[in-house]
N, C-alpha and C positions, 0 to 999 in steps of 0.2 A: 597912299600914296600913290598919283598914277603916272601907269606908264606908257608910255611914248609906243610909238607906231611899231618900229624895228627891234627895242625892246619884245612887243607883242609876237611878232614876229620871228623871234629868237627863241621866247617861251614854248609856243607853236610848237615850232621842226621838234624840241628838246622831248616833246611832249608825246608827238608823233614817235620819235624816234625810238624810246622807253618801251613805248608802247608795240610798236614792232617788233621788240627783243621780246618784250616778257608774251608776247600771242604766238612768237614762231613759233614754240616748240608746239601747240596746240594748231594750229592749221597741216606742220608737218606730221601728225599724228589722222590727223584729218585726210588730209590729202593721202598719206600711204593707204589708209584702210581701205579708199578704193581705188586700187589698182591688182594689177592681176598676180599672180604669185610669181612668174616671171619678170615683172617690172620691179618689184620689187629687192627682189636679188642680182638684177643686172648693175654691171662697171663702165662706163660711166654713172653713180646715180643720180636720176630724174627728178625735178621738183614736180611737178604737173602727169596727173596718168593722162596714159593716149585715150584710155577709155575711162571712162568712170562706172564705178560695180559696185552698185547700191547691194546687189545682192548678198555680196560678203557677209552685211551685217542681218540679213536674215539667216546666212550657212552657220555663223556664227554662235547666234543666239539658239537656235536649234542643234549646239552642239553637246549641250549639255541644258536643264532642267532654268533658266536661265530669269523666265516667267517667273515662276514658283521664287528663287533664289532675291526677284524684283520686290515680289510684294511682301515677303518677312525682311525684309532690308524697308520698305513702303512702313510695315505695320510697328515694330521697333523704332522707326523714326517719327513716326504723328507719335504715339504715345508717351513715348520718353519726351516729346515736345510740350507735348499738353500736359506730363507733370510737372516739368519742370517749371513752366508758366503756370499754373496752380500755387505748385507748393512755393515755389522763392516768392512771389509774388506776398502771397501771406504773411509768410517768416520777414519779410525785407519792412512789409507793413506795420505789422509789429514791434521789430525792434525799432524805426522812424518814428511812430506816432504816440506812443505807449509809454510811463512809464512805470517799469514794475524794479522788483527786489533783484538783485545783480544782473541786469540789464546790461552792460560795459561789461562784464565777466562773460556772463554766454556770449557777449555778440564775439569778443576776443581767445573763448574756447574754437568756436568757431570759424577763425579765421584759422588760427590753428592749427585746425586740419587741412587747409590748403594747403600746408609743408610736409605732407605726407604723400612718396607718391605714390601712382596707384599698386604700380608693382610690387610693393612692401608690402597692401593689403589684398595682396591677389591670393596667396596661398589660404591665409585667413578667409577671406570671401565665399572662397571653391570648399574649404569645409561646412561652413556654413549652408549654402545654398546647397549642398551635398547631405547636409542634415532635414534639411526643408525638403528633401524629393524633386528639386528644378533643374536638377542636372540636366540635360538633354531636352531642357524646353527653351522659352522665350523669357520666360518670368526673369534669371538673373541680368538681360541684355532690357528690363522697361520698368519692371519695379522700384531698384532703388534710384529712380529720376523721380516718383513719387512723395519722395524724402526732401528734394533742394539738395542745389549743388553750392557749396559757397563761395564760389567766386560771383554767383550770379544774383543770392542774398545780399552781398555787398553790394554789388552794382547798383540794384536797387534802392536799397536801402540809402543811399547817397542823390539819388538821386531825387528819392521822395523825401530826403533833407531840407529840402530846398524847396520844395511846396509850402504856399503860408498857411500858418492854422487858421486864417477866414474860411476857409473853404469850408472846411471842416463843421465851424461855429455853424455858419450857415444853414450847412444841413442839417442839425442838431435840431436850432433853431424852428426847424419848418417839420422835424416831428421824423427826422431820418434813424434809424439805431445803426448799429455800428458794420456790419453786416454790409447794408445798406447804400453806407456811407465808402465803403470798401468797391463795391461791387459800381455801383454807380457812377463814384466822377472818382476816386483813384484807378480806378481799372482804364480808363476810356484817356486821364491823363498819363498813365505810363505806358501808351501804345508805343512811343519808336523804342524806347528798353527792352519794352518784350520782344516787341521783333528785333529785336539784334539780338535777344536772347535767342528767339529761334531761330533764327538762323544758322547762329556758333553755334547751340545744340546740333541743329542736322549739319552741319558740317565735321562735325564729334562722328555721332553716332553711325552718319553713312558712310562713311571713311575707316570706320570703325574696323581694325582685322583681327587685334588679340585677345578682347574680348569672346566675340564669337569663337577666334579658335578655344579659349579654354572649358568652356561653358556649352557649346553644340560639338556634339561627336555624329548625327544623325544629318549623313547629306542633304537631309530633304528641307531640313528645318536651316540649311546655310545663307546666310547673308552673303547679295551681293560682292560684297569686298572679299570672303570667303568663296564665296565660288567664285573666285575670278585667280585670285591665287593658288586656289586647286588645278583651274583652267590652265596656269601658264604653267602649272607642277608636270600636265602630262602633256602639252605641248608646249613645247619651249621654244622648240625652232620652228614651231606657224605663229610669223609675225603679223599674218591678217586677219586670222580671228584675238589674238588678245590687242592689237587696234582698237578696233571695231564694240568689240568689249568696254574694252576702257572709255572709248567715248558716250557712248553709253552710258558709264557710270558715270559722267560727267556731267551730263547735260543738265534732270535734276536741282545740284544744287549751284549752278551758274541760272537757271530759272529762278528757284528761289531767290536768291540776291539780287537780281536786276526788277526780280517785283518787288524784291523789301528795301533797293537801296535807297528811295526817298523818304522810307520812314527811320532808316540806321539814320541819317544826318538830322533831324530834326533835334532841336535844342529843347529843352523845357519851356522857354518864353512859345515857344510856338505851340505845343503839346497843350499849355494849361489855359491857352490863344483860343 
């Protein structure tokens, strides 16, 4: 059904209004971080700073080793994303394209693990990693990702179930083995859902506070989220540096989403084409 010009105008006005509503807190944080200390506490409140103070970001960054925290977060995020993509795509490929004994039962058992909240397994995981000698290292935050996630496996499996069998048959006729079919045919087809998984995992890991809090003790191994929380505890009344570090922390996920959004919205028809 085609919309009239008047309806389009109304829709655009509503969309712009909602966009401003949701973007306003972020805009407020950015403008506050650029103010002077006196402007932050003055009353009545001013929206725009009288002078843009970009040195606030530099001063806040140097207040603690946020560069090291940033690199720790990048390391964990990149490795866990890589682990999830590799493991989940292989597991989902097996469930979607092969027939084997107890296949459905194993898949139901896998989905059942989604009902167990992480808080319940927190203590057993800590005891297990402590037995391995991994406490106060980055391993507890990285290694589990290489064993997959039930939700991501389910996502990919449902995607692969809709891919025609003709692709596999044609590849086998051409002499491709199972791994070549997976890596050269199905991995490119899964580009859209794999990108979605990468973005979702990045947002989850990048903003994770509880995991690093439990497994990390040395401040030099802190992630950016944990470092920011620690910084807030020490500088609770200093609004400027907290705002500045918060903005820096927000930037990587925003960039990742803006880059990947065109792949996230792709459907299976576009991927196969």
